[in-house]
C-alpha positions as CSV (number, residue, x, y, z in Angstrom):
1,M,-0.1,0.1,0.1
2,S,2.9,2.4,0.9
3,D,4.3,1.8,-2.8
4,R,1.3,3.2,-4.1
5,F,1.5,6.4,-1.9
6,D,5.0,6.6,-2.8
7,S,4.4,6.4,-6.4
8,Q,1.6,9.0,-6.3
9,F,3.8,11.6,-4.5
10,S,7.0,10.9,-6.0
11,I,6.7,13.8,-8.7
12,H,5.2,16.2,-5.9
13,R,8.1,15.2,-3.6
14,A,10.7,16.0,-6.5
15,A,8.9,19.1,-7.4
16,L,8.8,20.5,-3.7
17,G,12.4,19.7,-3.4
18,A,13.6,21.7,-6.5
19,L,11.3,24.4,-5.7
20,T,12.3,25.0,-2.0
21,Y,16.0,24.9,-3.1
22,R,15.5,27.3,-5.7
23,Q,13.5,29.5,-3.1
24,E,16.6,29.4,-0.9
25,L,19.0,30.5,-3.9
26,L,16.7,33.3,-4.6
27,A,16.7,34.5,-1.1
28,S,20.1,34.3,-0.9
29,N,20.3,36.4,-4.0
30,I,18.3,39.0,-2.4
31,A,19.9,38.9,1.1
32,N,23.3,39.6,-1.1
33,A,22.1,42.3,-3.0
34,D,25.0,44.8,-1.7
35,T,27.7,42.2,-1.7
36,P,30.5,43.3,-3.9
37,N,31.3,40.7,-6.7
38,F,28.2,38.4,-5.9
39,K,27.0,36.5,-8.6
40,A,23.4,35.9,-8.7
41,R,22.4,32.3,-8.9
42,D,19.3,30.2,-10.1
43,I,18.4,26.9,-10.7
44,D,17.4,25.1,-14.0
45,F,14.0,23.9,-12.4
46,K,13.0,21.8,-15.4
47,G,16.6,20.0,-15.4
48,A,16.4,19.6,-11.6
49,L,13.0,18.1,-11.8
50,A,14.0,15.7,-14.8
51,A,16.7,14.6,-12.7
52,A,14.9,13.9,-9.7
53,V,12.3,11.9,-11.4
54,A,14.8,9.9,-13.1
55,G,16.1,8.9,-9.6
56,R,19.5,11.0,-9.9
57,A,18.3,13.2,-7.1
58,S,16.0,12.3,-4.2
59,G,15.1,15.6,-2.8
60,S,14.1,14.9,0.6
61,N,17.0,12.4,1.7
62,G,19.9,14.5,0.4
63,G,21.5,11.6,-1.6
64,G,21.8,10.8,-5.2
65,L,24.8,12.7,-6.3
66,G,27.3,9.9,-6.1
67,L,30.6,11.8,-5.0
68,T,33.8,9.8,-4.5
69,T,36.6,10.8,-2.6
70,T,40.1,9.9,-3.8
71,S,41.9,10.8,-0.5
72,P,40.9,10.1,3.2
73,R,41.5,14.1,3.6
74,H,38.9,14.9,1.2
75,I,35.5,16.2,2.8
76,T,32.6,14.1,2.0
77,A,29.2,15.4,1.0
78,G,26.8,15.9,4.0
79,A,23.4,16.3,4.6
80,Q,23.5,20.0,4.0
81,D,24.6,19.3,0.2
82,S,21.6,19.5,-2.1
83,P,21.1,16.9,-4.7
84,F,20.0,19.8,-6.9
85,A,23.4,21.8,-6.6
86,A,24.1,20.4,-10.3
87,A,21.6,22.3,-11.7
88,I,22.6,25.7,-10.3
89,G,23.7,28.3,-12.9
90,Y,24.5,32.0,-12.8
91,R,22.1,34.6,-13.9
92,T,23.0,36.8,-16.8
93,E,23.5,40.2,-15.8
94,F,21.5,42.8,-17.8
95,Q,23.4,45.9,-16.4
96,P,26.5,45.8,-14.7
97,N,27.2,47.1,-11.5
98,A,30.2,49.1,-10.5
99,D,31.2,46.6,-7.5
100,G,30.7,43.4,-9.7
101,N,27.4,42.4,-8.2
102,T,24.8,40.8,-10.7
103,V,21.7,40.9,-8.6
104,N,18.9,42.6,-10.2
105,M,16.2,42.9,-7.4
106,D,13.3,43.5,-9.9
107,I,14.2,40.0,-11.4
108,E,14.7,38.3,-7.9
109,R,11.5,39.7,-6.5
110,S,9.6,38.4,-9.6
111,A,11.4,35.2,-9.7
112,F,10.9,34.8,-5.7
113,A,7.0,35.3,-6.1
114,E,6.5,33.4,-9.1
115,N,8.4,30.3,-7.2
116,A,6.0,30.9,-4.3
117,L,3.1,30.5,-6.5
118,R,4.5,27.3,-7.8
119,L,5.3,25.8,-4.3
120,E,1.4,26.9,-3.3
121,A,0.3,25.0,-6.7
122,V,2.2,21.7,-5.9
123,L,0.9,21.7,-2.2
124,T,-2.4,22.3,-3.6
125,F,-2.4,19.5,-6.1
126,I,-1.0,17.2,-2.9
127,R,-4.0,18.3,-1.0
128,G,-6.4,17.4,-3.8
129,D,-4.5,13.7,-4.1
130,I,-4.8,13.2,-0.6
131,K,-8.3,14.1,-0.6
132,D,-8.9,11.8,-3.5
133,M,-7.5,8.9,-1.7
134,Q,-9.7,9.6,1.5
135,L,-12.7,9.6,-0.8
136,A,-11.4,6.2,-2.3
137,M,-10.9,4.4,1.1
138,S,-14.0,6.1,3.0
139,P,-16.8,3.4,3.1
């Protein structure tokens, strides 16, 4: 029975993982708007979601990158490392700043609001799926 729940929610789990990681990146961009030489970053949501669905990233448990170490002195990937880190890219700057910062607050706010709406949409889909399952299981 739990396999059906897992398969039903796997796409939602992957989407939530990618969207929350993107929200963190956008918040970091906004927080560093005045930091000299800070380069605005964003995630390729479609690529990250496709990788998560294909099983290369697992979203909630932090695994899936398959990092190897060749020396005992290497730092291993910890729980704070995101499986979506491979999809991070730098945002192209439209108007360069004198201090080298590439954060455009209008773009960042817009992307932050759009991402929040996508998060709400995924949560609404999850709620709908749960209601459907409850209806199917009720006598």
